C-alpha positions as CSV (number, residue, x, y, z in Angstrom):
1,M,21.9,70.5,-14.5
2,D,21.3,69.3,-11.5
3,C,18.3,67.2,-13.1
4,F,21.1,65.5,-14.9
5,V,23.1,64.6,-12.1
6,A,20.2,63.1,-10.4
7,L,19.0,61.0,-14.0
8,L,23.2,59.6,-13.7
9,L,22.8,58.3,-10.6
10,A,19.6,57.2,-10.5
11,M,20.7,55.1,-13.4
12,T,23.6,53.9,-11.7
13,E,21.8,52.7,-8.9
14,F,19.6,51.1,-11.4
15,H,22.7,49.3,-12.7
16,S,23.9,48.3,-9.4
17,V,20.7,46.6,-8.2
18,Q,20.5,45.0,-11.8
19,D,24.1,43.8,-11.1
20,N,22.9,42.3,-7.4
21,R,20.2,40.5,-8.7
22,N,21.9,38.9,-11.3
23,E,25.2,37.9,-9.0
24,A,22.1,36.8,-6.6
25,T,20.6,34.3,-9.0
26,R,23.9,32.9,-10.2
27,A,24.4,32.1,-6.7
28,L,20.9,30.5,-6.6
29,L,21.4,28.7,-9.6
30,V,24.8,27.0,-8.6
31,S,23.4,25.8,-4.9
32,W,20.4,24.3,-6.2
33,T,22.7,22.6,-8.9
34,S,25.2,21.3,-6.2
35,L,22.0,20.7,-4.1
36,A,20.4,18.5,-6.6
37,S,23.7,16.2,-7.4
38,Q,24.2,15.7,-3.8
39,R,20.3,14.7,-3.7
40,T,21.0,12.1,-6.9
41,T,21.2,8.5,-5.8
42,P,21.2,5.4,-8.0
43,W,17.8,3.8,-8.8
44,C,18.7,0.3,-7.8
45,K,19.3,0.8,-4.1
46,L,16.1,-1.0,-3.3
47,G,14.0,1.3,-5.4
48,A,14.7,4.2,-3.2
49,I,14.7,7.6,-4.5
50,V,15.9,10.4,-2.5
51,T,13.6,14.0,-3.8
52,D,13.5,17.2,-1.7
53,G,15.7,15.5,0.6
54,K,13.1,12.8,1.5
55,R,13.5,9.0,0.7
56,L,10.5,7.8,-1.0
57,P,8.8,4.4,0.6
58,E,11.5,1.0,-0.3
59,P,9.1,-1.4,-2.1
60,A,8.3,-3.4,0.5
61,K,7.0,-0.2,2.5
62,L,4.7,0.2,-0.8
63,L,3.5,-3.0,-0.9
64,R,2.4,-3.1,2.7
65,M,0.5,0.0,2.6
66,G,-1.2,-0.8,-0.7
67,S,-2.4,-4.0,1.2
68,Y,-3.7,-2.0,4.0
69,I,-5.4,0.2,1.3
70,L,-7.1,-2.5,-0.7
71,F,-8.5,-3.9,2.2
72,L,-9.8,-1.0,3.7
73,L,-11.3,-0.1,0.2
74,S,-13.0,-3.7,0.2
75,L,-14.6,-2.7,2.9
76,V,-16.7,-0.1,1.3
77,S,-17.2,-1.8,-1.7
78,I,-20.0,-5.1,-2.6
79,A,-18.3,-8.3,-1.8
80,F,-20.6,-10.8,-3.0
81,V,-24.3,-11.3,-4.4
82,A,-25.9,-14.3,-2.3
83,Q,-29.2,-15.7,-4.1
84,Y,-31.9,-17.1,-1.6
85,G,-34.2,-19.3,-2.6
86,G,-33.2,-19.2,-6.6
87,H,-35.1,-15.9,-6.7
88,E,-34.1,-13.4,-3.3
89,K,-31.4,-12.4,-3.7
90,H,-29.5,-10.5,-1.3
91,T,-26.0,-8.1,-1.6
92,F,-23.2,-8.0,1.0
93,F,-20.5,-5.2,1.5
94,G,-17.2,-6.2,2.4
95,G,-17.9,-3.9,5.7
96,E,-21.0,-6.0,6.7
97,V,-19.5,-9.4,6.2
98,L,-16.6,-8.6,8.1
99,I,-19.0,-7.4,10.9
100,T,-21.4,-10.5,10.6
101,G,-18.5,-12.9,10.1
102,P,-18.6,-14.5,13.8
103,L,-22.0,-14.9,13.4
104,G,-21.8,-16.8,10.4
105,L,-19.0,-18.9,12.0
106,K,-21.3,-20.2,14.4
107,L,-24.5,-20.4,12.2
108,D,-22.3,-22.9,9.9
109,F,-19.2,-23.5,10.2
110,R,-18.3,-25.8,7.2
111,T,-19.9,-23.1,4.7
112,N,-18.7,-19.5,6.2
113,W,-15.1,-20.8,7.3
114,P,-13.1,-18.7,4.7
115,W,-14.5,-15.2,6.9
116,L,-11.1,-16.8,8.6
117,G,-9.0,-15.4,6.2
118,N,-9.6,-11.8,7.3
119,L,-7.8,-13.2,10.8
120,A,-5.4,-14.4,8.5
121,L,-4.8,-11.3,6.7
122,F,-4.4,-9.5,10.0
123,C,-1.9,-11.3,11.6
124,A,0.2,-11.1,8.4
125,S,-0.3,-7.6,8.8
126,L,0.9,-7.6,12.5
127,A,3.6,-10.0,11.5
128,L,4.7,-7.4,8.6
129,Y,5.0,-4.7,10.9
130,M,7.1,-6.6,13.4
131,R,9.5,-7.5,10.6
132,A,8.5,-11.0,11.3
133,N,8.6,-11.7,7.6
134,V,8.3,-16.0,7.5
135,V,5.4,-15.8,10.0
136,A,3.8,-12.8,7.6
137,G,4.5,-14.8,4.5
138,I,2.4,-18.2,5.9
139,F,-0.4,-16.2,7.6
140,A,-0.9,-13.9,4.1
141,A,-0.3,-17.6,1.6
142,M,-3.2,-19.1,4.5
143,A,-5.5,-15.9,3.1
144,L,-5.4,-16.3,-0.2
145,V,-6.2,-20.2,0.4
146,T,-9.4,-19.2,2.3
147,G,-10.1,-16.8,-0.6
148,V,-9.4,-19.1,-3.5
149,W,-11.6,-21.6,-1.7
150,F,-14.3,-19.2,-1.1
151,F,-14.1,-18.4,-4.8
152,A,-14.2,-21.8,-5.8
153,V,-17.0,-23.6,-4.0
154,S,-19.4,-19.7,-3.7
155,M,-21.4,-21.1,-1.3
156,V,-22.6,-19.1,1.6
157,T,-25.3,-19.6,4.9
158,Y,-26.4,-16.3,6.2
159,E,-30.0,-17.3,7.0
160,V,-31.1,-18.4,10.4
161,G,-32.8,-21.4,10.4
162,S,-31.6,-22.5,6.6
163,S,-30.9,-26.2,5.7
164,M,-28.9,-25.7,3.1
165,P,-26.4,-23.0,2.2
166,D,-27.3,-20.2,-0.6
167,K,-25.3,-19.7,-3.7
168,V,-23.6,-16.8,-4.9
169,A,-25.0,-15.3,-7.9
170,S,-21.8,-13.2,-8.4
171,F,-18.6,-11.4,-6.8
172,G,-18.3,-7.8,-6.7
173,L,-15.4,-5.3,-6.5
174,G,-15.0,-5.7,-2.9
175,F,-13.9,-9.4,-3.1
176,W,-11.3,-8.7,-5.7
177,L,-9.9,-6.1,-3.7
178,W,-9.7,-8.6,-0.7
179,I,-8.0,-10.8,-2.7
180,A,-5.5,-8.4,-4.3
181,S,-4.6,-7.0,-0.7
182,M,-3.6,-10.4,0.6
183,F,-1.6,-11.4,-2.8
184,G,0.2,-7.4,-1.7
185,A,0.8,-8.8,2.1
186,L,2.0,-12.0,0.6
187,A,4.0,-9.8,-2.1
188,A,5.4,-7.6,1.1
189,A,6.8,-10.7,3.2
190,I,8.5,-11.4,0.2
191,Q,10.3,-8.4,-0.8
192,Q,10.7,-7.1,3.0
193,Q,12.9,-10.5,3.5
194,N,14.6,-10.1,0.3
195,E,15.7,-6.8,1.7
196,R,17.0,-8.2,4.9
197,V,19.2,-10.4,3.5
198,E,20.4,-8.0,0.8
199,R,21.4,-6.1,3.8
200,C,22.9,-8.7,5.7
201,D,25.0,-9.9,2.5
202,T,26.1,-6.1,2.5
203,E,27.0,-5.9,6.2
204,H,29.1,-9.3,6.2
205,S,30.9,-8.5,2.8
206,G,31.9,-4.8,4.5
207,S,32.8,-7.0,7.4
208,Q,35.3,-9.2,5.5
209,T,36.9,-6.5,3.9
């Protein structure tokens, strides 16, 4: 008899625990559904999406970050291969070009001036950070001009005492990443300016109402 009573008590306690677990599960589901509905935001708000309570970066910020990453990747990639004397070839990495660029300007400015595109890109990145969007767009466009010019001319002087520039035999991945980083900076400047105009229009219309 005592064993039967103990068994009944154990079964009653088990069902009570199960009920409590079911109630806790239902409460958790309700709270999660309510929280998820509060975190839902329209996709049209400048591409900003709410996930786990954190706003993902807006398009301008993504473009800006992408430009930085592309430039850093270009430094560890082959920029171009120069042909010296018609036979010997020399491979240049992006980081090597960035470091030795000032010496190249002193060696032959007329040929190596496209290196200044790095300075223009740096100024564009700084202007983007300071939200000077028009200035950033101008510098990014200038950087693109230097890159396109270098691709069109395909000449470089890197040998001291060389009487004439050497031909670029081929362009590597680093060069295209460099160009892509310039496009990213220009796109970020345009997008950042568009977002500023949209915010100003929204604030102006809100003040009128």
